[in-house]
C-alpha positions in Angstrom: 81.1 28.2 46.5 82.1 29.1 42.9 85.6 28.4 41.7 86.6 30.5 38.7 89.8 30.4 36.7 91.2 32.8 34.2 94.1 31.8 31.9 95.7 33.3 28.9 96.8 30.3 26.9 99.0 32.0 24.3 97.7 29.4 21.9 95.2 26.7 22.9 97.1 24.0 20.9 100.4 24.9 22.6 98.9 25.0 26.1 97.2 21.7 25.5 100.5 20.1 24.6 102.0 21.5 27.8 99.3 19.9 29.9 96.8 22.7 30.5 93.7 20.6 30.1 95.0 17.8 32.3 95.5 20.4 35.0 92.2 22.1 34.3 90.2 19.0 34.8 91.8 18.4 38.2 90.7 21.7 39.5 86.9 21.1 39.7 86.3 24.7 38.7 82.8 26.0 37.9 84.1 28.3 35.2 87.4 28.5 33.2 87.8 31.7 31.2 90.6 31.4 28.5 92.1 34.0 26.2 94.4 34.1 23.2 93.2 30.9 21.7 95.1 31.6 18.4 92.7 29.2 16.7 89.6 29.2 14.5 86.6 27.0 14.7 88.2 24.5 12.3 91.2 24.1 14.6 89.1 23.2 17.7 89.1 19.5 18.5 86.3 17.8 20.6 88.7 18.0 23.5 89.1 21.7 23.0 85.4 22.3 22.6 84.1 20.3 25.6 86.9 19.0 27.7 85.7 16.6 30.4 82.1 17.4 29.7 82.4 21.2 30.2 80.2 23.4 28.0 82.3 25.7 25.8 81.6 29.1 24.2 84.1 30.8 22.0 84.8 34.0 20.1 87.3 33.5 17.3 89.3 36.2 15.6 88.8 36.6 11.8 92.6 36.7 11.5 94.1 33.2 11.6 96.3 32.4 14.6 95.3 35.5 16.5 93.5 36.5 19.7 90.4 34.6 20.6 88.5 34.1 23.9 86.4 31.4 25.5 84.5 30.1 28.5 84.3 26.6 29.9 81.4 26.0 32.3 80.0 23.1 34.3 76.6 24.6 33.9 74.6 25.1 30.7 74.4 28.8 30.1 71.0 30.5 29.9 72.4 32.8 27.2 75.7 33.3 25.4 76.9 36.6 23.9 79.8 36.7 21.4 81.3 40.1 21.1 80.3 43.3 22.8 79.0 45.3 19.9 82.1 47.0 18.5 82.8 45.8 14.9 86.5 46.7 15.1 87.2 44.6 18.2 84.6 42.0 17.7 86.4 41.0 14.5 89.5 40.3 16.7 87.7 37.8 18.9 88.0 39.4 22.3 84.8 38.9 24.3 82.5 36.0 25.4 79.7 36.4 27.9 77.7 33.5 29.4 74.7 34.2 31.7 73.6 31.9 34.4 70.7 32.9 36.6 71.7 36.3 38.0 75.4 35.8 37.2 77.2 36.9 34.1 80.7 35.3 33.5 82.8 37.1 30.9 86.1 36.2 29.3 87.9 39.2 27.8 91.2 39.7 26.0 92.0 43.4 25.9 94.5 44.5 23.2 98.2 44.9 23.8 99.9 48.0 22.5 103.4 46.8 22.9 104.1 45.7 19.3 103.7 49.1 17.7 102.3 52.6 18.0 99.4 51.6 15.7 98.4 48.8 18.1 98.7 51.2 21.1 96.3 53.5 19.4 93.9 50.6 18.8 94.2 49.8 22.5 93.2 53.4 23.4 90.2 53.0 21.1 89.2 49.8 22.8 89.4 51.4 26.2 87.2 54.2 24.9 84.4 51.9 23.7 84.7 49.3 26.4 84.2 51.6 29.4 80.6 52.4 28.4 80.0 48.7 28.0 81.2 48.1 31.5 78.9 50.9 32.7 76.0 49.1 31.1 76.9 45.8 32.6 77.1 47.4 36.1 73.8 49.2 35.6 72.0 46.0 34.6 71.9 44.9 38.2 73.4 41.5 37.7 76.4 40.0 39.4 79.3 40.1 37.0 82.8 38.6 36.8 85.0 39.8 34.0 88.0 37.5 33.8 90.9 37.9 31.5 94.1 39.5 30.3 93.5 43.3 30.6 97.1 44.1 29.5 97.4 46.8 32.2 99.3 46.7 35.5 97.3 49.0 37.7 99.7 50.1 40.4 103.4 50.1 41.2 102.9 46.9 43.3 101.6 45.1 40.2 104.9 44.8 38.4 108.4 44.2 39.5 110.3 46.9 37.5 107.7 49.7 37.6 110.3 52.5 37.4 111.6 51.2 34.1 108.2 50.7 32.6 106.6 54.1 33.2 106.7 54.9 29.4 105.9 51.4 28.2 102.6 50.0 27.1 100.8 48.2 29.9 101.9 50.8 32.5 101.2 54.1 30.8 99.6 56.8 32.9 96.6 56.9 30.5 96.1 53.1 30.9 96.4 53.1 34.6 94.0 56.1 34.9 91.5 54.2 32.7 91.6 51.2 35.0 91.1 53.4 38.0 87.9 54.7 36.3 86.7 51.1 35.9 87.0 50.8 39.7 86.2 54.3 40.9 83.6 55.5 38.4 82.0 52.3 37.1 82.1 50.7 40.6 83.7 47.4 39.7 86.2 45.7 41.9 89.6 44.0 41.6 88.6 40.8 43.4 92.2 39.6 43.8 93.1 42.6 45.9 90.1 42.0 48.2 92.0 38.9 49.4 95.7 39.5 48.7 97.2 42.9 49.3 100.9 42.0 49.1 103.6 42.5 46.5 105.2 40.2 44.0 102.0 38.5 42.8 102.3 38.4 39.1 100.5 36.6 36.2 102.7 37.3 33.2 106.5 37.1 32.6 108.4 38.1 29.5 110.1 35.3 27.6 113.2 37.4 27.5 116.1 36.9 29.8 115.5 35.3 33.2 112.1 37.1 33.9 110.4 33.9 34.9 113.2 32.5 36.9 113.7 35.8 38.8 110.0 36.5 39.1 110.3 39.8 37.2 106.6 39.8 36.3 103.4 41.8 35.8 100.0 41.3 37.2 97.8 42.0 34.1 95.3 39.2 34.5 92.2 40.0 36.6 88.9 39.0 38.0 87.0 42.3 37.9 83.6 41.9 39.5 80.6 43.6 40.8 80.9 44.5 44.6 78.4 41.8 45.7 80.6 39.1 44.1 83.8 40.6 45.3 82.6 40.5 48.9 82.4 36.7 48.5 86.0 36.3 47.3 87.8 34.2 50.0 90.8 32.5 48.4 93.1 33.3 45.5 95.9 31.4 43.8 98.3 32.0 40.9 99.4 28.6 39.6 103.1 28.5 38.8 104.1 24.8 39.3 103.7 24.2 35.6 104.1 26.6 32.8 101.4 26.4 30.1 102.1 29.8 28.5 103.8 33.1 29.4 100.8 33.7 31.7 99.9 31.8 34.8 96.3 30.8 35.6 94.5 32.9 38.2 92.0 31.2 40.4 89.6 32.8 42.9 87.0 31.0 45.1 83.8 32.9 45.8 82.1 31.4 48.9 78.4 31.5 48.9 78.2 32.7 45.3 76.4 29.7 43.9 73.2 31.4 45.0 73.7 33.7 42.0 73.3 30.8 39.6 69.6 30.5 40.5 66.9 32.8 38.9 66.1 35.8 41.1 62.6 34.5 42.0 63.9 31.1 43.0 66.8 32.5 45.0 64.6 34.9 46.9 62.3 32.0 47.9 64.9 29.5 48.9 65.9 29.4 52.6 68.9 27.3 51.8 70.1 29.9 49.3 69.6 32.7 51.8 71.4 30.7 54.5 74.3 29.9 52.2 74.8 33.6 51.4 74.5 34.6 55.1 77.0 31.9 56.2 79.6 33.0 53.6 79.8 36.6 54.9 
């Protein structure tokens, strides 16, 4: 089994003070993908860089106190990629990819367009350049999980007040259609919905009013995966007992997926690996 967590921290220092790392180390996760670090390399303490012996890989924004993404892993990566090759958005610290055997784990922080029309246009530019990158990932033949804050609620079921947000960033028709293309054209999968099809499962709540108390939220944090990995998703959880940021951590367990950590030639020759995959289905 692989246990993978995605969490937008809305500031790694703030989340740490609120107990995020204490909670994280109790989860025994294989991978923890974090977004919105709001920190530079000089701000990262040893406990931020390698909590509890985890390996850390990070993409910092050039702008101080802004954006940022990272991956914590129990396993030493075979390769680490910082950024996805677009200078505009790589400068904003939005993408980390760690490869392990036949599995690529990615932490992504997609732009929000809610602050201004200028940022909405930047979000549209990001969508335009990120889709071909997703197509390349899918075509490479590896198993992939892209965890993070995508800043888009896909369907009406994915936010409480959908009627009132039809013209707002995060639920615009163009954004939702783009996410449909990620699923329908690229062929990636919303792994959460493979397990949980019900309503009122949200990962972000506005700090305004009583949104948190009344569960007036949005589901904008995802594990978006290749079909082979999505088939192994067996348990999902959104952790709300403690509040580390305006987002809640999203955990998915992929039973039998540890076989993907082995190199292809090893996995194909390993009876135990084959049995584990078969038993998980």
